[in-house]
C-alpha positions in Angstrom: 100.7 -210.3 2.1 99.9 -214.0 1.3 102.6 -215.0 4.0 100.6 -213.0 6.4 97.3 -214.3 5.0 98.7 -218.0 5.7 99.7 -217.3 9.2 96.2 -216.0 10.0 94.8 -218.9 8.5 97.2 -221.4 10.4 97.7 -219.9 13.5 94.1 -218.8 14.3 92.3 -221.0 12.0 90.4 -217.9 10.6 90.0 -216.5 6.9 90.4 -212.9 6.8 88.0 -211.3 4.4 87.2 -207.3 4.5 83.4 -206.8 5.4 80.5 -207.1 3.2 79.6 -203.7 1.3 76.5 -202.2 2.8 73.7 -202.5 0.8 74.9 -205.2 -1.7 72.6 -207.9 -2.4 73.7 -211.6 -1.2 74.9 -213.2 -4.3 74.9 -210.6 -6.9 78.7 -210.5 -7.6 78.7 -213.6 -9.7 79.1 -217.5 -9.1 80.6 -216.8 -5.7 78.4 -219.2 -4.0 79.0 -222.1 -6.6 82.7 -221.4 -5.8 82.4 -221.6 -2.0 80.7 -224.7 -2.1 83.5 -226.3 -4.1 86.1 -224.8 -1.8 84.2 -226.3 1.0 84.4 -229.8 -0.3 88.0 -229.6 -1.2 88.6 -228.6 2.3 86.6 -231.3 3.5 88.9 -233.6 1.7 91.6 -232.7 4.1 89.6 -232.4 7.3 88.4 -228.9 7.4 85.2 -227.2 6.7 83.9 -223.6 6.1 81.8 -222.1 9.0 78.3 -221.0 8.2 79.3 -217.3 8.5 82.7 -217.8 6.3 80.4 -219.7 3.5 77.8 -217.0 3.5 80.5 -214.2 3.4 82.4 -216.3 0.3 79.1 -216.6 -1.6 78.7 -212.8 -1.6 82.3 -212.4 -3.6 82.9 -212.7 -7.0 83.7 -216.4 -8.1 87.1 -215.6 -9.4 88.0 -213.9 -5.8 86.7 -216.8 -4.2 88.6 -219.3 -6.5 92.2 -217.4 -5.8 91.5 -217.1 -2.2 90.5 -220.8 -2.1 93.6 -222.1 -3.6 95.8 -219.9 -0.9 93.6 -221.3 2.1 93.7 -225.0 0.8 97.5 -224.7 0.6 97.8 -223.5 4.1 95.6 -226.1 5.6 97.1 -228.9 3.3 100.6 -227.9 4.8 99.4 -227.8 8.3 98.2 -231.3 8.2 101.2 -232.6 6.2 99.0 -233.1 2.8 101.3 -230.7 0.8 103.8 -233.7 0.0 103.2 -237.3 -1.5 103.4 -240.1 1.1 104.6 -243.3 -0.3 105.4 -246.2 1.7 108.3 -248.9 1.4 105.9 -252.0 1.3 103.0 -251.3 -1.2 100.6 -253.0 0.7 101.0 -251.5 4.3 99.7 -252.2 6.8 99.0 -255.5 5.2 101.3 -258.1 3.9 104.7 -256.8 5.5 107.1 -259.5 5.7 108.7 -260.8 9.0 112.2 -259.1 9.6 114.4 -261.9 8.7 112.0 -262.9 5.9 112.7 -259.6 4.2 116.2 -259.9 4.5 116.7 -263.2 3.3 114.8 -262.5 0.3 116.4 -259.2 -0.4 119.9 -261.0 0.0 118.6 -263.9 -2.4 117.4 -261.5 -5.3 120.9 -259.6 -4.8 123.2 -262.7 -5.0 121.1 -264.3 -7.8 121.1 -261.1 -9.8 124.4 -261.0 -11.7 124.2 -257.5 -12.5 123.6 -256.6 -8.7 126.3 -258.9 -7.7 129.1 -256.7 -9.5 127.9 -253.6 -7.6 128.5 -255.1 -4.2 131.4 -253.6 -2.5 134.6 -255.9 -1.7 134.9 -256.8 2.0 132.1 -257.8 4.5 128.7 -257.8 3.1 126.6 -254.5 4.5 123.0 -255.4 4.1 122.3 -251.7 4.1 124.1 -251.6 0.8 122.6 -253.9 -1.0 120.8 -252.8 -4.4 117.2 -251.7 -4.1 117.3 -251.4 0.0 116.1 -248.3 1.3 114.6 -246.8 -2.0 111.1 -246.9 -3.0 110.4 -250.1 -5.3 107.5 -248.6 -6.8 105.7 -245.3 -7.8 103.3 -243.3 -5.7 100.8 -243.9 -8.5 101.4 -247.6 -8.1 100.5 -247.0 -4.4 97.4 -245.4 -5.1 96.4 -248.3 -7.2 97.0 -250.7 -4.6 94.7 -249.3 -1.9 90.7 -249.1 -1.4 89.4 -245.6 -0.9 89.3 -244.3 2.3 85.9 -244.7 4.1 84.8 -241.6 6.1 83.3 -241.8 9.5 81.6 -239.5 12.0 84.9 -239.4 14.1 87.4 -238.3 11.5 88.7 -234.9 12.4 87.0 -231.8 11.0 88.2 -228.6 12.0 86.3 -225.2 11.3 87.8 -222.5 9.7 86.0 -219.5 10.6 85.3 -215.9 9.2 87.9 -213.4 10.1 88.2 -209.7 9.8 89.9 -207.8 7.1 93.8 -208.8 6.7 94.9 -205.9 8.7 92.9 -206.4 11.4 93.8 -210.0 11.9 97.5 -209.5 11.1 97.5 -206.8 14.1 95.5 -209.0 16.6 98.0 -211.9 15.8 100.9 -209.7 16.3 99.7 -208.2 19.7 98.5 -211.8 20.8 102.2 -212.8 20.1 103.8 -209.7 21.1 102.4 -209.4 24.5 102.8 -213.1 25.6 103.7 -213.6 29.1 105.4 -216.8 27.8 108.4 -217.5 26.0 107.5 -218.5 22.1 108.7 -221.0 19.8 111.4 -220.2 17.6 108.8 -220.7 14.6 106.7 -218.1 16.6 109.8 -215.7 17.4 110.0 -215.8 13.1 106.5 -214.8 12.8 106.8 -211.9 15.1 109.3 -210.4 13.4 107.5 -210.5 10.0 104.2 -209.3 11.9 106.5 -206.4 13.6 107.4 -205.3 10.2 104.1 -205.2 8.6 102.2 -203.4 11.5 102.7 -199.6 11.8 102.0 -199.5 15.8 103.8 -201.7 18.4 102.5 -202.5 22.0 104.2 -200.6 24.7 104.1 -203.5 27.3 106.4 -206.4 26.0 107.1 -208.8 29.1 109.2 -211.3 27.2 112.8 -210.2 26.6 113.4 -212.0 23.2 109.8 -210.7 21.9 111.2 -207.1 22.7 114.3 -207.4 21.1 112.5 -208.3 17.9 109.9 -205.7 18.2 112.7 -203.1 19.2 114.7 -204.0 15.9 111.4 -202.8 14.0 111.2 -199.9 16.2 114.9 -199.1 15.5 114.3 -199.4 11.8 111.3 -197.3 11.8 113.3 -194.8 13.7 111.7 -195.2 17.1 113.7 -195.1 20.2 113.9 -199.1 21.6 112.2 -200.0 24.9 115.1 -201.1 27.0 115.3 -201.5 30.7 118.6 -203.8 31.2 121.8 -203.9 29.3 121.0 -207.3 28.1 117.8 -206.0 26.3 120.3 -203.7 24.3 122.8 -206.9 23.5 119.4 -209.0 22.3 118.5 -206.0 20.4 121.8 -205.9 18.5 121.5 -209.6 17.9 118.2 -209.4 16.3 119.1 -206.2 14.1 122.1 -208.6 12.9 119.7 -211.7 12.0 121.1 -213.4 15.4 119.9 -215.7 17.9 118.0 -213.2 20.5 117.8 -215.8 23.3 121.9 -215.5 23.4 122.2 -219.1 23.6 124.2 -219.0 20.6 126.9 -216.3 19.6 125.9 -214.1 17.0 127.9 -212.8 14.2 127.2 -208.8 14.1 126.8 -207.2 11.2 128.4 -203.5 10.6 125.9 -200.9 11.9 125.2 -197.6 10.3 126.3 -194.7 12.3 122.5 -193.6 13.3 122.3 -197.3 14.5 125.2 -197.2 16.3 124.4 -193.9 17.9 120.9 -195.1 19.0 122.2 -198.6 20.5 124.9 -196.7 22.6 122.2 -194.1 23.5 119.9 -196.9 24.8 122.8 -198.5 26.7 123.9 -195.8 28.4 120.1 -195.1 29.6 120.2 -198.7 31.4 123.9 -199.3 32.4 123.7 -198.1 36.0 126.1 -199.9 38.6 123.5 -202.4 39.7 123.1 -203.6 36.4 126.3 -203.8 34.9 126.8 -207.0 36.6 124.7 -208.7 34.1 127.4 -207.7 31.1 129.8 -210.9 32.4 127.2 -213.5 31.8 127.5 -212.6 27.9 131.0 -211.4 28.0 132.1 -212.7 24.8 129.2 -211.4 22.8 129.6 -208.1 24.5 133.4 -208.0 23.3 132.1 -208.5 19.7 129.5 -206.1 20.0 132.0 -203.5 21.0 133.9 -203.9 18.0 131.2 -203.0 16.0 129.9 -200.1 17.8 133.2 -198.1 18.5 132.0 -196.9 21.7 135.4 -194.7 22.2 134.0 -192.4 19.3 131.0 -191.3 21.6 132.2 -189.8 24.6 128.8 -188.4 25.5 127.7 -191.9 26.7 130.0 -192.5 29.5 127.9 -195.4 31.1 127.6 -197.4 28.1 131.6 -197.3 27.6 131.8 -198.7 31.1 129.7 -202.1 29.9 132.3 -202.7 27.6 135.1 -202.2 30.2 133.2 -204.7 32.3 133.1 -207.0 29.4 137.0 -206.5 28.6 137.6 -207.1 32.7 138.9 -203.6 32.9 136.0 -202.9 35.5 134.9 -205.7 37.9 131.3 -205.6 39.1 129.8 -208.5 40.3 126.6 -209.8 39.4 123.4 -210.3 41.8 123.5 -213.9 41.0 127.2 -214.1 42.2 126.6 -212.0 45.3 123.9 -214.3 46.3 125.7 -217.6 45.8 128.7 -216.2 47.8 126.1 -215.3 50.7 124.4 -218.6 50.5 127.8 -220.7 50.4 128.9 -218.8 53.5 125.6 -219.7 55.2 124.5 -216.0 55.4 120.7 -216.6 54.2 119.7 -213.1 55.5 122.3 -211.4 53.6 121.1 -213.3 50.3 117.3 -212.4 51.1 118.1 -208.9 51.5 119.9 -209.0 48.0 117.0 -210.5 46.4 114.5 -207.9 47.8 115.2 -206.0 44.6 114.7 -209.0 42.3 111.4 -210.6 43.6 111.4 -213.2 40.7 114.9 -214.2 41.1 113.9 -214.8 44.9 110.7 -216.9 44.1 113.2 -219.3 41.6 115.6 -219.8 44.5 112.8 -220.3 47.2 113.4 -224.2 47.5 117.1 -223.5 47.8 116.3 -220.8 50.5 113.8 -223.0 52.1 116.2 -225.9 52.8 118.2 -223.1 54.7 115.7 -223.4 57.5 115.9 -219.6 58.1 112.4 -218.5 59.3 112.7 -215.5 57.5 112.4 -217.4 54.1 108.5 -217.9 54.0 107.7 -214.1 55.1 110.1 -212.8 52.2 108.4 -215.1 49.9 105.2 -214.1 50.7 106.3 -210.4 50.4 108.0 -210.8 46.8 104.9 -213.0 45.1 103.2 -209.1 44.7 106.3 -208.1 42.7 107.0 -211.1 40.6 105.5 -212.1 37.2 102.5 -214.5 36.8 104.5 -216.8 34.9 107.0 -217.1 37.8 104.0 -217.3 40.2 102.4 -220.2 37.9 106.0 -222.0 37.6 106.6 -221.9 41.6 103.1 -223.0 42.0 103.9 -226.1 40.1 107.4 -226.7 41.5 105.8 -226.6 45.0 102.8 -228.9 44.6 105.5 -231.6 43.1 107.3 -231.3 46.4 104.4 -232.4 48.3 105.5 -235.8 47.9 109.0 -237.4 47.4 109.4 -237.6 43.3 111.0 -240.6 41.8 113.3 -238.2 39.9 114.1 -234.8 38.5 114.1 -233.7 35.0 115.6 -230.7 33.4 114.6 -229.5 29.9 116.4 -226.6 28.1 114.9 -224.3 25.6 115.8 -226.9 22.5 113.9 -229.7 24.3 117.0 -231.5 25.5 116.3 -233.2 28.9 118.2 -234.9 31.6 117.2 -236.6 34.5 118.9 -237.1 37.9 118.0 -238.7 41.1 116.0 -236.3 43.7 118.2 -235.9 46.8 116.7 -233.0 48.0 115.6 -232.9 51.7 111.7 -232.8 51.8 110.4 -229.4 52.8 107.9 -228.8 55.8 104.6 -229.5 54.7 102.8 -226.7 56.6 105.0 -224.2 54.7 104.4 -225.7 51.4 100.8 -225.4 51.9 101.1 -221.9 53.5 103.0 -220.8 50.1 100.5 -222.8 47.9 97.6 -220.6 49.4 99.7 -217.2 49.2 100.5 -217.6 45.6 96.6 -219.0 44.7 95.4 -216.0 46.2 97.8 -213.6 44.2 97.3 -215.4 41.1 93.6 -215.2 41.4 93.8 -211.6 42.1 95.4 -210.8 38.7 93.1 -213.3 36.4 90.6 -211.3 34.1 86.8 -211.4 34.1 85.9 -214.1 31.6 82.3 -213.7 32.7 80.4 -217.0 32.0 83.1 -219.4 31.5 82.4 -222.9 29.6 85.4 -225.5 29.5 85.3 -228.1 27.0 86.1 -231.5 28.8 88.7 -232.2 26.4 90.5 -228.8 27.6 90.5 -229.9 31.3 93.4 -231.7 31.2 95.7 -229.3 29.1 98.8 -228.1 30.5 99.1 -224.2 31.2 101.9 -223.0 28.5 104.4 -221.8 31.0 106.9 -221.9 28.0 106.4 -222.7 24.3 110.2 -222.6 23.2 110.4 -226.4 22.6 106.8 -226.6 21.0 106.9 -226.4 17.3 103.5 -224.9 16.2 101.3 -227.2 14.1 98.1 -229.2 14.0 96.7 -230.3 17.2 99.4 -229.2 19.5 99.5 -229.0 23.3 102.0 -227.6 25.8 104.3 -230.3 27.5 102.3 -232.4 30.3 99.1 -231.9 28.5 96.9 -235.0 28.1 94.4 -235.8 25.3 92.1 -238.7 24.6 92.7 -240.8 21.7 89.8 -242.6 19.7 90.0 -245.2 17.2 91.0 -248.8 16.6 94.1 -247.9 14.7 97.0 -245.4 16.2 99.2 -244.6 13.0 102.6 -242.6 13.4 104.5 -240.8 10.5 107.4 -239.2 9.7 108.5 -237.3 6.4 111.4 -235.7 5.6 113.3 -234.2 2.4 117.2 -233.9 2.5 118.8 -230.5 1.6 122.4 -231.3 0.5 123.1 -234.7 1.3 121.6 -238.4 1.7 119.7 -238.4 5.1 118.2 -241.3 6.7 115.6 -240.7 9.3 113.9 -243.9 11.0 110.7 -244.0 12.8 110.5 -246.4 15.8 108.3 -247.1 18.7 109.1 -248.4 22.0 106.5 -250.4 24.1 106.8 -250.6 28.0 104.7 -252.1 30.5 103.1 -250.2 33.4 106.3 -250.1 35.5 108.4 -248.6 32.4 109.8 -251.8 32.1 109.5 -255.2 29.8 110.5 -253.4 26.6 109.7 -254.2 23.2 110.0 -252.1 19.9 108.9 -251.9 16.1 111.5 -250.2 13.9 113.6 -251.0 10.8 115.3 -253.8 13.2 111.9 -255.4 14.1 109.3 -254.9 11.9 106.5 -256.0 13.8 105.3 -257.6 17.0 102.0 -258.4 18.0 100.3 -255.3 18.1 102.4 -253.1 15.6 103.6 -252.8 12.0 106.3 -250.9 10.3 106.2 -249.6 7.2 109.7 -250.2 5.9 113.1 -248.3 6.0 114.0 -245.6 3.6 117.7 -244.3 3.5 117.5 -241.6 0.8 115.0 -238.4 0.7 116.2 -236.6 -2.5 112.7 -236.2 -3.2 111.2 -236.7 0.2 110.4 -240.0 2.1 107.7 -241.2 4.6 107.8 -243.9 6.8 104.7 -245.0 9.4 104.1 -247.0 12.3 100.5 -248.8 12.8 99.5 -249.6 16.5 96.3 -251.6 16.9 95.5 -250.4 20.3 93.0 -253.1 21.2 95.4 -255.8 20.9 98.3 -254.0 22.7 100.0 -255.9 25.2 101.9 -253.1 26.5 100.2 -250.0 28.0 102.9 -247.5 27.2 103.7 -247.0 23.4 106.1 -244.2 22.8 106.8 -242.9 19.2 110.7 -241.8 18.4 112.2 -240.3 15.1 115.8 -241.1 15.0 118.6 -239.4 12.4 120.4 -242.5 11.5 122.6 -240.3 9.1 123.1 -237.3 7.2 121.5 -233.8 8.1 119.7 -233.0 11.5 116.2 -231.7 11.7 117.3 -228.0 11.4 119.2 -228.5 8.2 116.9 -231.0 6.4 114.6 -229.3 3.7 111.7 -230.4 5.5 110.8 -232.6 8.7 107.6 -233.1 10.3 106.1 -235.8 12.6 102.3 -236.6 13.2 99.8 -239.3 14.0 96.6 -240.5 12.7 93.6 -242.1 14.4 91.1 -244.4 12.5 88.9 -247.4 12.4 90.2 -250.7 10.9 87.5 -250.9 8.2 88.3 -247.4 6.6 91.0 -248.7 4.4 92.7 -245.8 2.5 96.0 -245.0 1.6 99.0 -244.7 4.5 98.5 -241.2 4.9 94.9 -239.6 4.9 94.8 -236.1 6.1 91.1 -236.1 7.5 92.7 -238.8 10.1 95.4 -236.8 11.0 94.9 -235.4 14.8 98.4 -234.1 15.0 101.3 -232.8 13.0 104.3 -230.5 13.6 107.7 -229.8 12.3 110.7 -231.5 13.5 113.8 -229.2 14.6 116.8 -228.7 16.6 119.8 -230.2 16.9 118.9 -233.3 18.7 119.2 -236.5 17.2 116.4 -238.4 18.6 112.8 -236.7 18.7 110.3 -237.8 21.2 107.1 -235.7 20.7 104.5 -237.6 22.5 103.9 -240.7 24.7 100.5 -243.2 24.6 99.4 -244.3 27.6 96.4 -246.8 28.2 94.4 -246.2 31.4 92.9 -248.6 33.9 89.5 -248.7 31.9 91.3 -249.3 28.8 91.1 -246.0 27.3 94.1 -244.5 25.5 95.5 -240.9 26.0 98.4 -238.8 24.7 100.9 -237.3 27.1 102.7 -234.4 25.4 106.6 -234.7 25.8 108.5 -232.3 23.2 111.6 -233.8 23.9 115.0 -234.1 21.9 117.6 -236.6 23.1 121.2 -235.4 22.0 122.0 -238.9 20.7 125.0 -239.9 18.3 126.4 -238.1 15.2 125.0 -241.1 13.4 123.8 -244.6 13.6 120.9 -243.9 16.3 119.1 -246.9 17.0 115.9 -247.4 19.3 117.8 -250.1 21.2 120.4 -247.5 22.1 117.9 -245.2 23.8 115.7 -247.7 25.9 116.9 -246.6 29.4 117.1 -243.1 29.0 113.5 -242.9 27.1 112.0 -244.7 29.8 113.3 -242.6 32.7 112.5 -239.1 30.8 108.9 -240.0 29.7 108.3 -241.6 33.5 109.2 -238.6 35.1 107.1 -236.5 32.7 104.1 -238.6 32.8 103.9 -238.9 37.0 104.7 -235.0 37.3 101.8 -233.1 38.3 101.5 -230.1 35.9 99.1 -227.2 36.2 96.5 -227.8 34.1 93.4 -226.0 32.5 91.2 -227.8 35.0 92.6 -226.4 38.0 93.0 -222.8 36.3 89.4 -222.6 35.5 88.2 -223.0 39.1 90.4 -219.8 39.7 89.1 -218.1 37.0 85.4 -218.7 37.8 86.1 -217.0 41.2 86.8 -213.9 39.2 83.7 -214.3 36.7 81.0 -211.9 37.0 77.9 -211.3 34.5 79.6 -208.1 33.2 82.3 -210.0 31.7 80.5 -211.5 28.9 80.8 -215.3 27.8 84.0 -217.1 27.3 84.5 -220.9 26.0 87.7 -222.9 26.3 88.0 -225.4 23.7 90.5 -227.5 21.8 88.7 -226.2 18.3 85.7 -223.6 18.3 82.4 -225.3 17.6 80.0 -224.4 14.8 77.1 -223.4 16.9 79.2 -220.9 19.3 76.7 -217.8 20.6 77.6 -214.7 18.9 79.8 -212.3 21.2 81.7 -215.5 22.9 85.3 -215.2 23.4 87.0 -218.4 22.5 90.1 -219.6 24.1 92.1 -222.6 22.4 95.3 -224.0 22.8 96.9 -221.5 20.5 95.6 -218.5 22.3 95.6 -220.0 26.0 98.8 -217.9 26.7 96.5 -214.8 26.5 95.1 -215.9 29.8 98.4 -216.0 31.7 98.3 -213.1 34.3 101.0 -210.5 34.0 
């Protein structure tokens, strides 16, 4: 139950509490008000604060209840900002008194060679500087670090995130569950895990679940409860079997299927039999090997009453040949039969729109009309994705970027011939009309300026949930004189060395400079020192003095130099802080944290975001959420300069769909009957009662069906 409570606190910034007892006198239950004030003060130390309604409700509770609840809430938000661990720095005075790189190595070498004990520990052969005694481990304790730094001086611009009063836990859990389950866009891996917990805890399930991965997880909960699964394709059944086996419902990696009980086998085969029509059996070939493995567990030959299900496994084994829709369309297009391809795709409007660019390049005059007809049958996410794609075809692009579900990206030159501008503008108008028709009535709509440049969350697969996270392509303003990146990791089973680095580029994405363990400082940035072992956790930092920056593009990166990748380490997260130079304080101050999220995936180089200086001197963050494959070991910032510059430039120069554009469509649907809605990064303290609040974490709820 505490896990569900923590989910509500961290995902919704709401503290679930039962409603007040009618007729109870305020403050009649003990020292709750004192405990509530103490909790508020403790929260403020990590950059959070209770809203007035939450503070008032806590004051009415028994003091012991407030203390127990406060411990759990404080633990949740400390983990949200990364304050649940001790952040030590290699150089105790960081960012002051960091030596020059050569000076540091000469000093370390001198100490090692002059120490008779250390000399005996050096391995024979050529000297490896990284193996010098004392290198890569903390030369001081965390208590020493505390003593070496002055107290952090708060300022008005420090982050204060409001925690609001929620409903009772069951209501809040159900609300979060239905928000994730009914999302029109794919969820992050962490959200899928949360959805599984929520589905098991909630007695009822939504009937409409548009995203297939979500449907698989909820179908597993339905199957466990003895309810029939909701499937309309053969792949839905395969995903369900993966979910029941604790495997990958995205089908990107093979699942080791468990042994199913007889009742489960019957339910899965019955569901498959109901959807295994000749038109849908062609999808079996896309995951042929997984279907074979599933057949070994389900024993379809034991259930002659499900002949259609048996045919699905015959297709997987190659006994029965059923071409897929994609293969038939590809064959038609390869032969120049565009009309035949359009006819095939009329039954799958979403597939037609995903191929629209390719179809338009054929020059067939029937394509625009077919596309205009297809928009009424495709999902809102497909319409928005196509809208973004077409608006980026109005002008020639410097390059194309492709990003998969893991945040892995690769770029290519844009060799496509241009599309007819009149056709693009006509299609944009058709799309805007259909998207607008599907939008909800949000009533009086207020959009905070900081939300205008937040990108629409058309997919969240590569975005790990955390504090201050925004979708790829979003832009956010950066305040403060100092920008400080941090990474923390703790190894699980083997020595693990992560390296924090920052690449600096000029406005043309050239003239590279960097700060990392191979170059401790440049004219405006400083590195905290290299740590090569994280048995009890390790933290690295980079300070960037924005006013002194000679390069307008700064790209932080996290490298796996040796050991466990992000998804195998016991813990790994990245974030950044902003502060004024006069604030002093420790290298890590939770009140200064603006963003923090877990690192994950099998990629060996993480590029969370880039920082860009505008013409007026202000700085903004551009959200990337990219992971480069990198090398198995020994990744260096010097080895990724070209790829990093190309990929960042492609995302920065792409015209993403943002809230500012979306709000203009929403306002055309607004009526006084719709109430009031506020789009904001975080809910304000003075929000009028009854106002619906949409933040980046709930922005997916506005994506039309």
